[in-house]
N, C-alpha and C positions, 0 to 999 in steps of 0.2 A: 251490636251488629244486627242487621235485619235477619229474621229467621226465614229460611227458604224451604220449609217443609210443607208438603201438601196436606190438607185437612179434609176429613170426611165427617159427616154427621150421622149418628145413629141414635135411635130412640129406644129406651129401655123402660118398661112399665110407665109409659107416658112422660118420662123425663128424658130430655134430649141431652146427649153428651157429645161435645165436639172433641175429636182427637184424630191423630194422624194415622193413615196407612194401615187400616185393618185389612188383612189379606183376604182375598177370595179363597175360602177353604175348600179348594178342589183337591181331592185325594191324589197324592202322587203315587206312582207305581210302588207296589209293596217292595220293601227292602231297599229303597232308594236313598236312605240317609247317608250322608257323608259328614266327616268331621276332621278338623285339623287344629293343632294347638301349638303355641310357641310362647316363649318368654322374651321380654325386652328390658334391658337394664336401664333403670332411671335413677341410679345413684348420683347424688349431687356432688359438687366439689366440697372438700373440707373447708370449713370456715363459716359456712352459712348457719343461720340461727336454727337450732333444734326447737321445734314448737311442741306444745303439750302442757306447758305451765303458764303462769301469768307473765313471765319474763323469758324470752328466748335465750338459749345458751349457745354460744358459738361452738360448732363441732370441732373436735380435734382428732377424731379417729373414725374409722369405718369398721364396725364389728362385723357386719354382714351387708351384702349388697341389697339394694332395693330394686324391685321389678314391677313391670306391668305384665300380668299373666293373662294370656289371651286364648279364647276358644271360639272357633267358627263352626257353625252347624249349617248344613244345606240339605233340604228335604227333596230336592229335585225341582222345586219351583221357587223356594224362598230361602234366603240366607239370613242368619242372625249372628251377632258376635257378642260375647261376654268378656269383659275386661275387669280385672281386679288389680288395683294399684297399691303398692306399699307406701301409703301416704296418710297423714292425719286426716286430710280432706282435699278435695279439688274444687277450685273455683268453677262456677257454672260455665264461664267462658272457656275454660280448659276443655270441658266436655263438649261444648258446642264446636269449638275449633277442631278438636280431635275427630269428632263424628263427621264433620264436613269433609275433612281430609280423607277419612276412611271411605266415605261415599265416592269421592273423586278418584281415589287410588284403586278401590276394589269393586265398586258398584253396589256394595251393601248399603241399603238406605240408612241414613243417619238415625231415623226413628227405630231402627232394628238393632242398634248397638247399645248395650248396657255397660256403662263405665261407673265403677264405684271405687271408694277408698276404704282401706282396712281400718284406719284410725290408729295406726301405730303412733305412739308419742315420742318416737325417736327418729323423726325424719325432718328434713328441711321442708319448709312450707311451700306447697303449690297453690295455696289460697291467695297469695299476693296481698296487695293493699290498694284500695279498700276491699276487704274480702267479701262484703255483702252487696256491693254495688255491681249491677249488671253492665255489660258492654264496656269492659275495661280494656286497656292495652296490656297485653300479656308481657310479663317480665321475661328475662332470659331463661330462667329455669322453667317457667311455665311453658315457654315455646319449645324447650327441649323435651319436656314431658309429652306435649302434644305430638311431636314428631315421633317419639319412641313408641307411643301408643299406636299410632297409625302404622308404623313399621311392624310392630308385633302382630297386629291383625292381618297385615299383608302376608307375613310369613306363615301365620296360622292358615290362611286361605290357600297359600301355596301347597300346604301339606294335606289338603282335603283328600280323603280316601274313604272307601266303604266303611260304615260304622253301625253300631247299635247302641242304644241308650237305655239306661235303667235309672230308677229313682228309689231311694230308701231313706230311712231316718234311724238314728241311734240316739237314745237318751243318755247324756253324760252330765248328770247334775252335780257331781262331786266337786267340780272346780268353780261353780257359779254361786254367787251370793248377791242378793239385792243390797245395794249400798245406802239406801235411804231407810232410816230407822226412827221409830218412836222411842222417846226417852222419858225418864221420870220427870214429873213436873219440876220446873226450875233448873233443869240441867242442860237444856239446849241453849248454847251461847247466842248472844245477839248476832244478827246478820250484819253485813256492811252498812245497811240503812238504819241500824239502830233498833230494829224491831225483832220480835221473837217468832221463829218459824215453829210449826208443829212437828216437823221432822228434821233430822240432821243427816246430811250427806257425809259419808265416811266418818262415822263417830269413833271415839276412842275404842280400839279393839280390846275386848275382854272387860270393858267397863261394867260394873254392877248396875249402872243406870240404864242399860239397854233394856227395852221392853220387847219389841218385835219389829221385823221388817215392815216397811210401808207398802210393799208390793211383792209380786211373785218373781220367779225366774222362768226362763224358757229353756229346758235342757236339751231340746232336739237339735242334733246336727242334721241338716238337710243335705242330701247327697245326690248329685246328678253325675252318674258315672258313664263315660263314653269309652268304648273299646272297638277294636277291629272285630269283625264277626267271629265270635267264639275264640278270640285270640288276645293279642297284646292290648294293654290299656293305652288310651290316647290322652285322656284327661279326666280329672274329677273336680267338678265345681261344687264346693261345699260352702255352707253358711252356718254360723253358730253365734249365739248371742252372748259373747264375752267381750267387754269393752277393749281391754288389752291386759297384759300381765305385768309388764314392768320389771323392776328389780335389775336394771341394767346399769352400766356406767354412764353417768350423767351427760358426758360430752361425746358419746359414741353414737354414730348413726346405725340404726338397726331396724329391721322389719318386725321386731318383736316376735311373739309366739306365732303369728301368722306365717312369717317366713320360715321359722324353724319347723313348723308343722308341714309346710309344703316340701321342704327339703327331705324331711324324714319319710313322708309318704312316697315321694319319688324314689328314695333309696329302697324302701320296702317293695315297691313294684318291680324293681330289678329288670327294667326293660333293657335288652341288649344294646350296646353302643352302636351296633350296625343299624338299628331301627330308629325311627323318629323319636325324640325324647318324650316321655310321659310328663305331662304338666299338671301339677296339683295347684288348686286354687282355694283360698279360704276368704270368703267375703264376710263382712261384719253383718250379723243378723239384726236384731233389735236389742241393743245393749246399752241404751242411754242411762239406765239405772242399775246396771249389773257390772260387778268386777270380780276379781279373784281373791278378795280378802275375806277370810272367815272371821267376822266380827265377834261372834259368840265364843269361839274357841280358837284364838289366834295361833298360827304356827310359829315356830322359832325362826329367827332370821336366817337367811341363806346368803352365800356368796353371790356376786353379780352373775346374772344369766341362768342360775341354777333352776329357779322356780319356773322361769319362762320355758326352759328346755323340758322340764318335767311335764308340764301341761301339754306342750306341743307334741312330745313323743307319745304320751298316753293317748291323746286323741287320734294321732296318726295311726297308731297300732290298731285301735278299735275300728276306725274307718277302713283301713286296709283289710281287716278280717271280714268286713261285711261285703266288700265289693264282689267277690265271687259268688255270694249267696243271692245277689239281686237277680230279678227277672229282666232280661234284656230284650229289646225289640228294635227293629229297623224301620218299621212302617210308622214313622213319627211325622206329624204335621206341625210346622212352625208358624207361629203368628206373633204379631207385635202391635201394641197400641201406645199412643203418646198423647198427653194432655198437658197444656200449660194452664195451671189453675191460679186464679187471683185470690190471694189470702191476705187478710188484714195484718198489719204490723202494729206492735205496741208502741205507744208514744208516752213520754214522761208527762206526769201531771204537773200543774203549777207548783204543788207542794214538793214534788220530787226535784224539780228544777231549782227551787229555792234552797233545798237542802244541799244540792250539788254545788251551787254557787257559793254558799257559805263555807262549805268544806274546802273548796278549791282556793279560797283566799288565805288559807292557813299555810304555814311553811311546808315545803315538800319534805318527804320522808328522808331518812338517812340513806345515802346512796347504797344500792345493792340490797336494800330491804324492801320487800313487797308490802305496801300499805293498801289492804283490800278496800277500805272505805274510799280512799282516793281513786283507786282503779275504777270502782263502780260509779263514783261521781263523774269521772271523765267519760265513762260509757253513757251515763244518763244524759250528760250535756250533748254528746255526739248524736244521740237518738232524737234530739229535738227536730232535726231537719230530715229525719227518715221519711220516705214516702209513705202514704197511708196504706198502700198495698204492696205486696211482693208477688212476682210471677214465679210460681213453684212448678218445676218440671216433674211430672209423674209418668211412669212407664209400667206397662205390664207386658210380660212375655208368656206365651203358651207354647210349651215344648211337649207335644203330644198331650198328655193329661196334666202335666205339671205346670202350675201357674206361679210366676215370680212377679212380685210387685216391688217397686222401688220408691223411696222417699229420700230427699236430699237433706236429711237431718240426723242428729243423734236421737234415734227413736226409742221410746220406752218399750220394754218388752211386752207390756200389756197390749200394746197396739199390734205387735207381731202375732201374739196369741189370738187376738180377735180376727185378724186377717186370715190366719191359718184356719180358724173355725168357720168363718162366714163366707169364704170364697166359694163362688158357684162352681169353680173348677177345683178338683181335688186330685192329688195333694197340692198344697200351696204354702208359700213362705214369703217373707219380706226381706229385702236387702236395704240396709241403711246407707246413707252417704252416697247415694246415686245421683250423678249429674250435678253436684253442687254441694254447698254447705250453707245452711240457714239456721244454725244453732241447735239447741236441744228441742225435743218435741215431747213434752209430757202430755198426759191426758188431762182433760178439764178437772177431773177429781184430784189428780196429783197436784195441779196448780193450787188448789185450795189448801194443800198442806204446806206450801212453801218449800224452802230448801234451795240449794245452789242452782239446780237445773231450772228453777222457775224464776230466779232473780232477773229483774230487768237489766239487760246487758249481757247476761248469759243466754236468756231466752228473748227472742225478738218477735216471734209470731203471735197472733192473737190467741187467746185462751182456748178457743174452740177449733184451732187450726187442725189438730189431729183428727177430729171428727170429720171435718170437711175433706181432708185429704184421703182418709180411709173410705169415705162414701164414694168419692170419685174413683178410686182404684177398684172398688168392688163393682161399680157400674161398668167400668172398662172391662173388667174380667168377665162380667156377665155377657157382654156383647161378644167378646171373643169366644166364649163357650157356645153361645147360640150359633155363631157362624161356623164353628167347628162341627157342631152336631149336624147342622144342615149339610155341610160339605161331606160328612162321612155317611150319610144315608145311602143305601143301595140305589 
């Protein structure tokens, strides 16, 4: 579908960046911030395929409902909306359609709406098929999700009331582990292409062959807390770099630890039933190489849901304890920027295509058994017709001093750490899986190490994609910061 967003051009350090709707940073009246929040149920019907593995499993039960959690902010001149969906990912057209509908229903510009997915591995897919092609016709579930997102934002806007906002971080490293490991020579098994990587994703836990993780973790929980002036909580938008927890019943729909965390934080806030409900939100930070498995010292097995609940409740308790200690303010200026960035896509080499063709002539695997080489041979063959570039949606929001960047990928935590460090607006953090799904996003250095996240078919964007996307986001953030500083001068 044709994009209907207005674009403006700004120059930063002699480099011109085109992106949408950077606001005129005219200071609203002090204390004019308003906020409203709501949830919208997006639970699918039982029977749809639960995604997260190589072969979807039909759902037979719903352990807990899935939601789109929505927050609307209004500084007296500008409105923005933040939406977090309990989904593995969302197709780009789901975001496009939802944001168009939100603009039509509420007047909030489409470029001012952040929609991301949590990456729960226990949800029916809103990615559709083909998941990487733009301008698709939405299936029935995707249309349902679009409508429910728009409804949630409408309800959140209906609840706008005077508010104040605070930002804080808490380091919670004890649940986070980099899942890519160096191993002793000769112990990394061949990948599906028959070659040997330098690192192994999810190696055998407790193995004596483990050497060291191939990357860091990002322990910071970023917290945007919104409350009535000096009073009841309205919402807490949080982001943390943990992929998911798992340990669930295989055929049960669930929001994973993201949903459990939200329910526990809402319980701890204890907002009276007579008041508008407090809405907790947990976005996926940059967790493309992070999970909850202690590979060096593996924990004993637990019953389904127990580890998920343990992590969720621990994080919720720590976030809850911090909210009252934060410094709140109501004189917050809101800004947003959008850019569609053209990024190269990987294409199979003649040698890779020859390998795929040879493998696909062999008999198919035993029914019900996953054959990874065959899976990747099919992916390689499908990538032959992939366009040379992809249009990648990037967005930055500036909420007072707080800068949020988004990328539509499973982003490695090194990239989030770099954005946090280099952003011209501080504090800053990244949200993954915003406005679409374009596979894993390793750094160029991690590409050189190989591993699951870099395999052709798991990864689709050019090797330098993360550098290009990060550069664009930092330039967008710099312009927002300059406009904000100019607008706030006496």
